[in-house]
C-alpha positions in Angstrom: 11.7 23.6 -50.2 11.0 23.5 -46.5 13.3 21.4 -44.4 11.5 19.3 -41.8 13.2 18.4 -38.6 12.0 15.4 -36.7 11.0 16.3 -33.1 11.8 13.5 -30.7 9.6 13.1 -27.6 11.1 13.5 -24.2 11.2 10.0 -22.7 10.5 9.7 -19.0 10.6 6.4 -17.2 7.8 6.0 -14.8 8.6 5.2 -11.2 7.8 1.6 -10.7 6.5 1.1 -7.2 4.3 -2.0 -6.7 1.2 -1.7 -4.7 1.6 -2.3 -0.9 -0.2 -5.3 0.6 -1.3 -4.7 4.1 -2.6 -7.3 6.5 -5.0 -5.9 9.0 -7.1 -7.9 11.5 -6.7 -11.1 9.4 -7.6 -9.6 6.0 -5.3 -8.3 3.2 -5.9 -4.9 1.6 -3.9 -3.5 -1.4 -2.8 0.1 -1.3 -1.6 1.8 -4.5 2.0 2.3 -5.1 1.6 5.7 -6.6 1.2 9.0 -4.8 -1.9 10.7 -5.6 -1.9 14.5 -6.3 -4.2 15.1 -3.3 -1.4 14.2 -1.1 1.2 16.3 -2.8 -1.0 19.5 -2.7 -1.7 19.4 1.1 1.4 21.4 2.1 0.8 24.0 -0.7 -2.8 24.4 0.5 -1.7 24.9 4.1 0.9 27.7 4.1 3.3 27.8 7.0 2.5 30.8 9.2 5.0 33.6 9.4 4.3 34.0 13.0 7.2 32.4 15.0 5.1 31.8 18.1 5.4 28.2 19.2 1.7 27.7 19.7 0.9 29.0 16.2 3.5 26.7 14.7 2.3 23.7 16.6 -1.4 24.5 15.5 -0.2 24.7 11.9 1.6 21.4 12.2 -1.4 19.8 13.7 -3.7 21.2 11.0 -1.3 20.0 8.3 -1.2 16.5 9.8 -5.0 16.2 9.9 -5.3 17.5 6.3 -2.7 15.0 5.2 -4.3 12.0 7.0 -7.8 13.1 5.6 -6.4 13.1 2.0 -4.6 9.8 2.6 -7.8 8.2 3.9 -9.9 9.5 0.9 -7.4 8.9 -1.9 -5.4 5.9 -0.8 -7.4 3.7 1.5 -9.7 1.3 -0.4 -13.4 1.2 0.5 -13.2 -2.3 1.9 -10.4 -1.2 4.2 -12.3 1.9 5.3 -15.1 -0.3 6.4 -13.0 -2.0 9.1 -9.9 0.1 9.9 -9.9 1.8 13.3 -8.8 5.4 12.7 -6.4 5.0 15.7 -4.4 2.7 13.4 -4.4 4.9 10.4 -1.1 6.7 11.3 0.7 3.4 11.3 -0.6 2.4 7.9 0.2 5.9 6.6 3.8 5.5 7.9 4.4 2.3 6.2 2.8 3.4 3.0 4.7 6.7 2.7 7.9 4.8 3.4 6.9 2.4 0.6 6.2 5.0 -2.0 9.1 7.4 -0.9 6.9 10.3 0.2 9.0 13.0 1.6 12.3 11.8 0.1 14.5 14.3 -1.3 14.8 14.2 -5.1 18.5 14.4 -4.6 18.7 11.4 -2.3 19.3 9.0 -5.2 16.1 7.1 -4.5 
């Protein structure tokens, strides 16, 4: 007789971050409360150069920032918001959204 052992599924509680409501130029827009994978893969796709020269490091940092903002714009900003936002304001929106979703927080920080 074969003995069967019940396998219990690993239970993971999903992070519960509500969407972020942003008022811009008199209108409200809703940004998702989840971090899309496109944002998380940016740094992996843009490897830090081994060259310690300051100009090389600065160029990498600039390229990384541009790639991050591009992914944020494409994956997070709703179409209705894209139609009106001035790209000069995108960094402020990103700053508030990334704080809201905890982007860049250490997993050991307790948050």
